[in-house]
C-alpha positions as CSV (number, residue, x, y, z in Angstrom):
1,M,0.0,0.0,0.0
2,S,1.2,3.5,-0.8
3,A,-0.2,7.0,0.1
4,V,-0.9,9.9,-2.3
5,A,-1.7,13.4,-0.9
6,K,-3.4,16.1,-3.0
7,T,-5.3,19.3,-2.5
8,Y,-7.9,20.5,-4.9
9,A,-10.3,23.5,-4.8
10,H,-12.6,25.4,-7.2
11,F,-12.4,29.2,-7.2
12,Y,-15.1,30.9,-9.3
13,S,-17.3,33.9,-9.8
14,T,-21.1,33.7,-10.0
15,W,-21.4,37.1,-11.6
16,A,-22.4,37.1,-15.3
17,T,-20.3,40.1,-16.4
18,D,-16.6,40.7,-16.0
19,E,-15.3,42.0,-12.6
20,T,-11.9,43.0,-11.4
21,G,-10.7,40.6,-8.7
22,S,-7.6,39.9,-6.7
23,L,-6.7,37.0,-4.4
24,K,-4.0,36.2,-1.9
25,V,-3.0,32.5,-2.2
26,N,-1.0,31.1,0.7
27,G,0.1,34.5,1.6
28,Y,1.1,35.8,-1.9
29,T,-1.0,38.2,-3.9
30,T,-2.0,37.5,-7.5
31,G,-2.6,41.1,-8.4
32,E,-5.7,42.2,-10.3
33,F,-7.4,39.9,-12.8
34,I,-10.6,39.8,-14.8
35,I,-13.1,37.2,-13.9
36,S,-16.8,36.3,-14.5
37,S,-19.0,33.2,-14.6
38,T,-17.8,32.6,-18.2
39,N,-14.2,34.0,-18.1
40,V,-11.5,32.7,-15.8
41,L,-8.4,32.6,-18.1
42,D,-6.9,35.8,-16.7
43,A,-7.3,34.5,-13.1
44,V,-5.6,31.2,-14.1
45,D,-2.6,33.1,-15.6
46,K,-2.2,35.3,-12.5
47,I,-2.4,32.4,-10.1
48,N,0.1,30.3,-12.1
49,A,2.5,33.3,-12.2
50,I,3.1,33.0,-8.4
51,S,2.9,29.2,-8.2
52,G,6.6,28.9,-7.5
53,S,6.0,30.7,-4.2
54,T,2.6,29.3,-3.3
55,G,3.0,25.7,-4.5
56,V,-0.5,26.0,-6.1
57,T,-1.2,25.7,-9.8
58,A,-4.4,26.7,-11.6
59,S,-6.3,25.4,-14.6
60,A,-9.7,26.2,-16.2
61,T,-12.5,23.7,-16.0
62,S,-15.1,23.2,-18.7
63,D,-17.7,25.0,-16.5
64,Y,-15.6,28.1,-16.1
65,K,-14.1,27.5,-12.7
66,V,-10.5,27.8,-11.6
67,R,-9.2,24.4,-10.4
68,L,-6.5,25.1,-7.7
69,Y,-4.1,22.2,-7.2
70,A,-1.3,21.6,-4.6
71,S,0.4,18.3,-5.5
72,S,2.1,18.1,-2.1
73,G,-1.2,17.9,-0.3
74,K,-0.6,21.2,1.6
75,D,-3.5,23.4,2.6
76,I,-4.6,26.1,0.2
77,V,-5.4,29.4,1.9
78,V,-7.4,31.9,-0.3
79,E,-8.2,35.5,0.7
80,N,-10.4,38.0,-1.2
81,E,-8.5,41.3,-1.7
82,K,-11.4,43.2,-3.3
83,A,-14.9,44.4,-2.4
84,L,-16.5,41.7,-4.6
85,T,-19.2,39.5,-3.1
86,S,-19.7,37.2,-6.1
87,Q,-16.6,35.0,-5.6
88,R,-16.8,31.5,-4.2
89,I,-14.4,28.8,-3.1
90,A,-15.3,25.1,-3.0
91,A,-13.5,22.1,-1.6
92,V,-13.0,19.4,-4.2
93,S,-12.5,15.7,-3.6
94,H,-9.3,13.6,-4.5
95,D,-10.5,13.1,-8.1
96,G,-10.2,16.8,-8.8
97,T,-13.7,17.2,-10.1
98,S,-16.5,16.3,-7.6
99,V,-17.6,18.9,-5.1
100,K,-20.4,18.8,-2.5
101,A,-23.4,20.9,-3.6
102,A,-24.5,23.7,-1.4
103,A,-27.8,23.2,0.5
104,V,-30.5,25.7,-0.3
105,Q,-33.3,27.2,1.8
106,Q,-36.3,26.8,-0.4
107,G,-38.4,29.9,-0.4
108,I,-38.8,33.2,1.4
109,K,-41.9,35.3,2.2
110,V,-42.8,38.6,0.4
111,E,-45.5,41.2,1.1
112,T,-48.4,41.1,-1.3
113,G,-51.8,41.4,0.5
114,A,-54.6,43.7,-0.6
115,T,-52.2,46.1,-2.3
116,I,-52.2,44.0,-5.4
117,Q,-55.9,42.9,-5.4
118,D,-56.8,45.8,-7.8
119,N,-57.5,43.9,-11.0
120,A,-54.7,46.0,-12.5
121,E,-51.5,45.1,-14.5
122,H,-48.3,44.9,-12.5
123,T,-44.6,44.3,-13.4
124,Y,-42.0,42.8,-11.1
125,Y,-38.3,43.0,-11.7
126,I,-36.2,40.0,-10.6
127,L,-32.5,40.1,-10.0
128,N,-30.3,37.0,-9.6
129,A,-28.1,38.3,-6.8
130,E,-25.5,35.6,-7.5
131,T,-25.0,36.3,-11.2
132,G,-26.3,39.8,-11.8
133,E,-28.8,38.5,-14.5
134,K,-32.2,40.2,-14.6
135,T,-35.7,39.7,-16.0
136,S,-39.2,41.1,-15.5
137,V,-42.6,39.5,-15.2
138,T,-45.9,41.2,-16.0
139,F,-49.3,39.9,-14.8
140,T,-52.8,41.1,-14.0
141,A,-53.8,40.9,-10.3
142,G,-57.1,39.6,-9.1
143,D,-59.8,42.0,-7.9
144,S,-60.4,40.5,-4.5
145,D,-59.0,36.9,-4.3
146,Q,-55.3,36.5,-3.6
147,G,-55.5,33.0,-5.3
148,D,-56.4,34.7,-8.6
149,T,-53.4,36.9,-8.3
150,L,-51.0,34.0,-7.5
151,T,-52.4,32.0,-10.4
152,A,-51.8,34.9,-12.8
153,L,-48.3,35.4,-11.4
154,N,-47.4,31.7,-11.7
155,T,-48.7,31.7,-15.3
156,A,-46.5,34.7,-16.2
157,L,-43.5,33.2,-14.5
158,G,-43.9,30.0,-16.5
159,Q,-44.1,32.0,-19.7
160,L,-40.6,33.5,-19.2
161,S,-37.9,32.2,-21.5
162,G,-34.5,30.6,-21.1
163,K,-33.3,29.9,-17.6
164,W,-36.2,31.9,-16.1
165,G,-38.8,29.7,-17.8
166,T,-40.4,26.4,-16.7
167,G,-37.7,23.8,-16.2
168,G,-34.9,26.4,-16.2
169,D,-32.3,27.0,-13.5
170,Y,-33.9,30.2,-12.3
171,H,-37.6,29.4,-12.6
172,L,-39.7,30.7,-9.7
173,T,-43.1,29.8,-8.4
174,V,-45.3,31.5,-5.8
175,A,-47.8,30.2,-3.3
176,Q,-49.7,31.6,-0.3
177,D,-47.8,31.2,2.9
178,A,-49.4,28.9,5.4
179,A,-48.6,31.2,8.3
180,S,-49.9,34.5,7.0
181,T,-52.7,35.3,4.5
182,T,-50.9,38.5,3.6
183,K,-47.6,37.0,2.6
184,T,-46.5,34.9,-0.3
185,R,-43.8,32.3,-0.5
186,W,-41.5,32.4,-3.5
187,T,-39.6,29.2,-4.4
188,N,-37.0,28.3,-6.9
189,D,-38.2,24.9,-8.1
190,S,-34.8,23.9,-9.8
191,S,-33.2,22.4,-6.6
192,G,-31.7,25.8,-5.6
193,S,-29.4,26.2,-8.6
194,M,-30.4,29.9,-8.8
195,G,-28.9,31.0,-5.5
196,D,-29.8,34.4,-4.0
197,F,-32.4,36.6,-5.7
198,K,-34.3,39.8,-5.1
199,V,-37.7,41.1,-6.5
200,F,-38.3,44.8,-7.1
201,T,-41.3,46.8,-8.0
202,D,-39.4,49.3,-10.2
203,S,-37.3,49.0,-13.3
204,T,-34.4,50.7,-11.5
205,Y,-34.1,47.8,-9.1
206,T,-34.2,50.0,-6.0
207,T,-37.6,49.3,-4.3
208,S,-37.6,45.7,-3.0
209,L,-40.8,43.7,-2.8
210,L,-39.4,41.2,-0.4
211,A,-40.4,41.5,3.3
212,D,-37.8,41.6,6.0
213,V,-38.1,38.0,7.3
214,D,-35.5,36.2,9.5
215,D,-33.1,39.1,9.1
216,T,-32.8,38.6,5.4
217,T,-34.4,40.4,2.4
218,Y,-33.7,37.9,-0.3
219,F,-34.0,34.3,-1.3
220,R,-30.7,32.7,-0.2
221,G,-28.7,29.5,-0.3
222,D,-27.1,28.2,2.8
223,R,-23.3,28.4,3.0
224,N,-21.7,25.2,4.1
225,T,-18.1,23.9,4.7
226,S,-17.7,22.6,1.1
227,D,-18.8,25.7,-1.0
228,L,-18.3,29.1,0.6
229,N,-19.0,32.6,-0.5
230,L,-15.9,34.9,-0.1
231,L,-17.0,38.1,1.4
232,A,-15.6,41.5,0.5
233,Q,-12.1,42.2,1.8
234,G,-12.3,42.6,5.6
235,G,-15.7,41.0,5.9
236,T,-16.3,38.8,8.9
237,T,-20.0,37.8,8.5
238,D,-21.8,36.1,5.7
239,Q,-25.3,37.6,5.5
240,G,-26.1,36.7,9.1
241,S,-24.1,33.5,9.1
242,A,-20.5,32.7,10.1
243,G,-18.1,33.4,7.3
244,G,-15.3,35.8,6.1
245,D,-13.2,37.0,3.2
246,G,-10.9,33.9,3.3
247,A,-11.0,30.1,3.4
248,T,-8.7,27.3,4.0
249,I,-8.9,24.1,1.9
250,Q,-7.4,21.0,3.4
251,G,-5.9,18.2,1.3
252,T,-7.1,14.6,0.8
253,I,-5.2,11.3,1.0
254,S,-5.6,8.3,-1.3
255,L,-4.4,4.9,-0.3
256,P,-3.9,2.8,-3.5
257,S,-3.1,-0.9,-3.2
258,S,-3.2,-4.0,-5.5
259,K,-4.7,-5.9,-2.5
260,I,-7.9,-5.7,-0.6
261,F,-7.6,-3.6,2.6
262,G,-9.6,-1.8,5.2
263,V,-9.1,1.3,7.4
264,T,-10.0,1.4,11.1
265,Q,-10.2,4.7,12.9
266,S,-8.3,4.4,16.2
267,G,-10.3,7.0,18.2
268,T,-13.2,9.4,18.3
269,E,-13.1,13.0,17.0
270,L,-11.9,15.5,19.5
271,A,-13.3,18.3,17.4
272,A,-15.5,18.5,14.4
273,N,-14.0,16.9,11.3
274,D,-10.5,16.5,12.8
275,N,-10.1,12.9,11.5
276,Y,-8.9,12.3,8.0
277,F,-10.0,8.7,8.0
278,T,-13.2,6.8,8.8
279,T,-13.6,3.1,9.3
280,G,-14.4,1.3,6.1
281,A,-13.2,-1.1,3.3
282,A,-11.4,0.0,0.2
283,S,-13.4,0.3,-3.0
284,L,-12.3,-1.6,-6.2
285,S,-11.5,0.4,-9.3
286,T,-11.6,-1.9,-12.4
287,V,-9.8,-1.4,-15.7
288,S,-13.1,-1.7,-17.6
289,N,-14.4,1.5,-15.9
290,V,-11.5,3.9,-16.6
291,D,-12.4,7.2,-18.2
292,L,-9.9,9.3,-20.2
293,R,-12.1,12.2,-21.0
294,T,-10.6,14.7,-18.5
295,Q,-7.1,15.2,-17.1
296,A,-8.2,14.2,-13.6
297,K,-9.9,11.0,-14.8
298,A,-6.9,10.2,-17.0
299,S,-4.6,10.5,-14.0
300,D,-6.9,8.2,-12.0
301,A,-6.9,5.8,-15.0
302,I,-3.1,5.6,-14.8
303,A,-3.3,4.8,-11.1
304,V,-5.9,2.0,-11.8
305,L,-3.7,0.6,-14.6
306,D,-0.6,0.7,-12.4
307,G,-2.5,-1.1,-9.7
308,A,-3.7,-3.7,-12.3
309,I,-0.1,-4.2,-13.5
310,E,1.1,-4.5,-9.9
311,K,-1.7,-7.1,-9.2
312,I,-0.6,-9.1,-12.2
313,S,3.0,-8.9,-11.2
314,S,2.1,-10.0,-7.7
315,M,0.1,-13.0,-9.0
316,R,2.9,-14.0,-11.4
317,S,5.3,-13.8,-8.5
318,D,3.1,-16.0,-6.4
319,L,2.6,-18.5,-9.2
320,G,6.4,-18.5,-10.0
321,A,7.1,-19.4,-6.4
322,I,4.6,-22.2,-6.5
323,E,6.0,-23.5,-9.8
324,N,9.6,-23.4,-8.3
325,R,8.5,-25.4,-5.3
326,L,6.7,-27.9,-7.6
327,S,9.8,-28.3,-9.7
328,H,12.0,-29.0,-6.6
329,T,9.3,-31.5,-5.4
330,V,9.2,-33.3,-8.8
331,S,13.0,-33.4,-9.0
332,N,13.2,-34.9,-5.5
333,L,10.5,-37.5,-6.3
334,M,12.4,-38.4,-9.5
335,N,15.6,-39.1,-7.5
336,V,13.6,-41.2,-5.0
337,A,12.0,-43.2,-7.8
338,E,15.4,-43.7,-9.5
339,N,17.1,-44.9,-6.3
340,T,14.2,-47.2,-5.5
341,S,14.3,-48.7,-9.0
342,D,18.0,-49.2,-8.6
343,A,17.6,-51.0,-5.3
344,K,14.8,-53.1,-6.7
345,S,16.9,-54.1,-9.7
346,R,19.7,-55.1,-7.4
347,I,17.3,-57.4,-5.5
348,N,15.4,-58.9,-8.4
349,D,17.7,-58.8,-11.4
350,A,21.2,-60.3,-12.1
351,D,24.3,-58.1,-12.0
352,Y,25.6,-58.8,-15.5
353,S,28.9,-57.2,-14.9
354,K,29.6,-59.2,-11.7
355,E,28.3,-62.4,-13.2
356,S,30.4,-61.9,-16.3
357,A,33.5,-61.4,-14.2
358,N,32.6,-64.6,-12.2
359,L,32.2,-66.5,-15.5
360,A,35.5,-65.4,-16.8
361,R,37.2,-66.4,-13.5
362,A,35.5,-69.8,-13.6
363,Q,36.6,-70.3,-17.2
364,V,40.2,-69.4,-16.3
365,L,40.2,-71.7,-13.4
366,Q,38.8,-74.5,-15.5
367,Q,41.4,-74.0,-18.2
368,A,44.2,-74.0,-15.5
369,G,42.9,-77.2,-13.9
370,T,42.7,-78.9,-17.3
371,A,46.3,-77.9,-18.0
372,M,47.5,-79.2,-14.7
373,L,45.6,-82.5,-15.2
374,A,47.2,-82.9,-18.6
375,Q,50.7,-82.4,-17.0
376,A,49.9,-84.9,-14.3
377,N,48.9,-87.5,-17.0
378,A,52.0,-86.8,-19.0
379,R,54.3,-87.8,-16.1
380,S,53.3,-91.5,-16.2
381,Q,54.0,-91.6,-19.9
382,L,57.5,-90.2,-19.3
383,V,58.3,-93.0,-16.8
384,L,57.3,-95.6,-19.3
385,Q,59.6,-94.1,-21.9
386,L,62.5,-94.2,-19.5
387,L,61.9,-97.9,-18.8
388,Q,62.0,-98.7,-22.5
């Protein structure tokens, strides 16, 4: 098992038009840059220009965010140096792409009441406080029934075009608030992707329609620890909630291995989120599921392929060790079989070399005996010759 530390963050602007921003990254200022919800190249260049001092590099994502990356896994500290309130910073997981979505408070109350029960035509002017985009909606109020007014307003809201229309990111609906017959609840029905908005009664966007409810005068999304709004320089509160003009992004750790493993947390948290690990088993990433369509996914694919190669090498090593042990066992058994066969042949079969030697010896002895007998017979013949 090995460990890989990385730190990713997304820095971006929600404002639709260009603004002049400036950041301090890990204590070093970027200087001024131009940024909007569709333009981040200047910010990328300025952040990369000081990467030698900060250890943080930047790249642009397909959805116009600045991906901040510290390859060492060090914390990334970002501070807003301008009066802008449209800049956000989000913590990104180890894959460099996924980020937890911000939770959203669905709906806020606005004053309507009898003031619009006049059977007259009215126009509301809506401002997306996150992006700066604007639209207007015109409807005819009921004469005495608030329900008629709400029906007419919902019909007009549904007839808006683009993001403001039905099914769009910014589509709004209205309904009578259950707690007050003189107030109406406005709701963004697109899972909160619109963010903060305000409704005005004049085309100069100065007279707000929204009532002062819960110390806020606009529909707002909750700020959480994964996706934060950077306040203007020197800011210490985020529209009534804890926040500030800076944020610290902590790194993540990946534990790749070619073998199955688990992680067990040794103790409980002493403070909120002070443990990097939670007890659990590792997930399996298969070669068949690799994706090369983005830089981060391609990097993950290399890690998966490296793990697969390591797994194959490990399996080959294990099989090679088994094969080596089998070869030694076979060789030993062959020696035993050969020695057993040799012993068996010595017991059951003639030793041809020994028997041949014995035969030769017997033949020599026989010939020697025959020669000696012939000499003994020749002695009597010699005596007879002498007598003659």
